[in-house]
C-alpha positions as semicolon CSV with decimal commas, in nm:
position;residue;x (nm);y (nm);z (nm)
1;X;20,887;11,328;12,381
2;X;20,523;11,261;12,297
3;X;20,274;11,546;12,279
4;X;20,060;11,734;12,030
5;X;20,102;12,100;11,943
6;X;19,806;12,269;11,769
7;X;19,884;12,584;11,571
8;X;19,600;12,775;11,406
9;X;19,574;13,103;11,221
10;X;19,469;13,276;10,900
11;X;19,647;13,262;10,565
12;X;19,999;13,409;10,548
13;X;20,020;13,467;10,923
14;X;20,344;13,271;10,941
15;X;20,195;12,966;11,108
16;X;20,342;12,726;10,853
17;X;20,697;12,852;10,898
18;X;20,653;12,860;11,275
19;X;20,500;12,511;11,283
20;X;20,786;12,358;11,086
21;X;21,039;12,528;11,312
22;X;20,861;12,417;11,630
23;X;20,843;12,060;11,499
24;X;21,213;12,061;11,415
25;X;21,307;12,210;11,753
26;X;21,119;11,947;11,952
27;X;21,184;11,660;11,711
28;X;20,817;11,615;11,622
29;X;20,638;11,517;11,302
30;X;20,464;11,804;11,122
31;X;20,143;11,819;10,923
32;X;20,028;12,125;10,730
33;X;19,659;12,038;10,729
34;X;19,597;12,308;10,472
35;X;19,763;12,076;10,219
36;X;19,478;11,829;10,271
37;X;19,225;12,089;10,165
38;X;19,449;12,210;9,884
39;X;19,476;11,853;9,755
40;X;19,099;11,819;9,762
41;X;19,061;12,163;9,601
42;X;19,302;12,068;9,322
43;X;19,109;11,750;9,250
44;X;18,786;11,951;9,247
45;X;18,936;12,185;8,986
46;X;19,018;11,874;8,784
47;X;18,650;11,777;8,786
48;X;18,619;11,547;9,087
49;X;18,344;11,594;9,345
50;X;18,511;11,738;9,659
51;X;18,337;11,492;9,893
52;X;18,467;11,198;9,687
53;X;18,817;11,346;9,668
54;X;18,828;11,397;10,045
55;X;18,715;11,041;10,116
56;X;18,983;10,897;9,888
57;X;19,269;11,122;10,002
58;X;19,595;10,955;10,108
59;X;19,942;11,074;10,205
60;X;20,048;11,010;9,845
61;X;19,840;11,312;9,740
62;X;20,058;11,537;9,957
63;X;20,400;11,436;9,825
64;X;20,429;11,731;9,585
65;X;20,329;12,035;9,793
66;X;20,463;12,278;9,531
67;X;20,186;12,162;9,296
68;X;19,933;12,268;9,559
69;X;20,058;12,626;9,611
70;X;19,885;12,809;9,327
71;X;19,637;13,088;9,393
72;X;19,357;12,898;9,215
73;X;19,419;12,593;9,434
74;X;19,424;12,812;9,747
75;X;19,085;12,958;9,660
76;X;18,947;12,612;9,583
77;X;19,084;12,485;9,915
78;X;18,904;12,758;10,105
79;X;18,580;12,671;9,926
80;X;18,596;12,294;9,985
81;X;18,693;12,357;10,348
82;X;18,349;12,508;10,401
83;X;18,180;12,180;10,299
84;X;18,089;11,983;10,615
85;X;18,123;11,646;10,438
86;X;18,478;11,731;10,329
87;X;18,583;11,836;10,678
88;X;18,429;11,523;10,829
89;X;18,614;11,300;10,582
90;X;18,949;11,456;10,673
91;X;18,908;11,455;11,053
92;X;19,024;11,096;11,100
93;X;19,332;11,152;10,883
94;X;19,436;11,449;11,097
95;X;19,361;11,288;11,433
96;X;19,554;10,975;11,339
97;X;19,854;11,191;11,253
98;X;19,821;11,384;11,579
99;X;19,821;11,068;11,789
100;X;20,130;10,914;11,630
101;X;20,405;10,791;11,859
102;X;20,662;11,060;11,928
103;X;20,418;11,351;11,907
104;X;20,324;11,592;11,632
105;X;20,270;11,953;11,535
106;X;19,962;12,026;11,323
107;X;19,879;12,363;11,175
108;X;19,553;12,476;11,021
109;X;19,234;12,663;11,104
110;X;19,056;12,437;11,356
111;X;19,328;12,220;11,510
112;X;19,299;12,351;11,864
113;X;18,919;12,369;11,859
114;X;18,807;12,062;11,663
115;X;19,087;11,826;11,560
116;X;19,297;11,829;11,878
117;X;19,099;12,005;12,152
118;X;19,314;11,829;12,413
119;X;19,648;11,929;12,258
120;X;19,924;11,985;12,512
121;X;20,000;12,327;12,363
122;X;19,792;12,556;12,141
123;X;19,893;12,867;11,952
124;X;19,691;13,103;11,735
125;X;19,925;13,285;11,497
126;X;19,795;13,600;11,334
127;X;19,896;13,930;11,171
128;X;19,711;14,221;11,018
129;X;19,549;14,160;10,680
130;X;19,778;14,419;10,521
131;X;20,094;14,253;10,651
132;X;19,973;13,911;10,543
133;X;19,885;14,040;10,197
134;X;20,233;14,191;10,158
135;X;20,390;13,860;10,255
136;X;20,174;13,659;10,019
137;X;20,226;13,909;9,736
138;X;20,604;13,884;9,777
139;X;20,583;13,505;9,786
140;X;20,376;13,493;9,467
141;X;20,605;13,736;9,286
142;X;20,908;13,529;9,389
143;X;20,743;13,230;9,221
144;X;20,685;13,431;8,904
145;X;20,313;13,487;8,957
146;X;20,206;13,828;8,829
147;X;19,945;13,982;9,055
148;X;19,884;14,309;9,237
149;X;19,902;14,375;9,609
150;X;19,542;14,499;9,594
151;X;19,423;14,170;9,443
152;X;19,610;13,969;9,705
153;X;19,466;14,185;9,986
154;X;19,114;14,131;9,852
155;X;19,183;13,757;9,842
156;X;19,308;13,761;10,203
157;X;18,993;13,939;10,320
158;X;18,774;13,698;10,124
159;X;18,945;13,391;10,269
160;X;18,933;13,531;10,623
161;X;18,562;13,595;10,593
162;X;18,496;13,248;10,453
163;X;18,716;13,071;10,710
164;X;18,570;13,257;11,006
165;X;18,211;13,253;10,883
166;X;18,159;12,892;10,782
167;X;17,904;12,697;10,985
168;X;18,126;12,393;11,037
169;X;18,454;12,434;11,233
170;X;18,498;12,809;11,179
171;X;18,841;12,962;11,237
172;X;18,834;13,092;11,594
173;X;19,087;13,129;11,874
174;X;19,067;12,838;12,119
175;X;19,007;12,969;12,474
176;X;19,332;12,812;12,596
177;X;19,547;12,911;12,298
178;X;19,840;13,150;12,319
179;X;19,784;13,440;12,078
180;X;20,094;13,524;11,875
181;X;20,077;13,835;11,655
182;X;20,361;13,828;11,403
183;X;20,282;14,163;11,238
184;X;20,602;14,330;11,358
185;X;20,811;14,022;11,433
186;X;21,095;13,878;11,228
187;X;21,083;13,506;11,149
188;X;21,344;13,434;11,418
189;X;21,151;13,639;11,676
190;X;20,823;13,469;11,592
191;X;20,977;13,121;11,609
192;X;21,146;13,199;11,940
193;X;20,817;13,326;12,084
194;X;20,635;13,013;11,967
195;X;20,896;12,778;12,113
196;X;20,883;12,972;12,438
197;X;20,504;12,944;12,447
198;X;20,517;12,569;12,391
199;X;20,782;12,525;12,661
200;X;20,571;12,730;12,903
201;X;20,267;12,512;12,838
202;X;20,475;12,202;12,903
203;X;20,613;12,344;13,224
204;X;20,963;12,328;13,080
């Protein structure tokens, strides 16, 4: 099976979990494109110019995703993602992955609109800011990060505003994307809905 599935959505909407499950179900490769920006953000925090870091990025920089999950790295990722030169440097990396033999699932903010506008199936996964903040807060606490729900909610709002308001490749719903609101869905329900949406787009 060879096709591309584009899955977009805001932070903590569940798109990562759904994307991995969809990829596993259909036997496709998966790329969390947010890791690219997190890797660049991490290198920026270490003193490297983000444009230089993006140009030099390789798959080796993504081999330890746990090192890219911190709140400071997430904020840095959102900031570097608003830099047109960074986005341009990472486009080829993403498109090459998307066109690999056997097909692929990519998740991010602009996959269905910029990276893979001709994807066979597109989903936009979302949830209310409050639900997403609760999920992220629980995730951070489980990793031993001490923070308040209010701080996480403020961070969610800030990232949403930055992602949707940037001049280059803003986070928007592609006209032909299936909208999947996970606010009141369990993980199993959300995954089943996503797989169903992909099958419907493929005429399966």
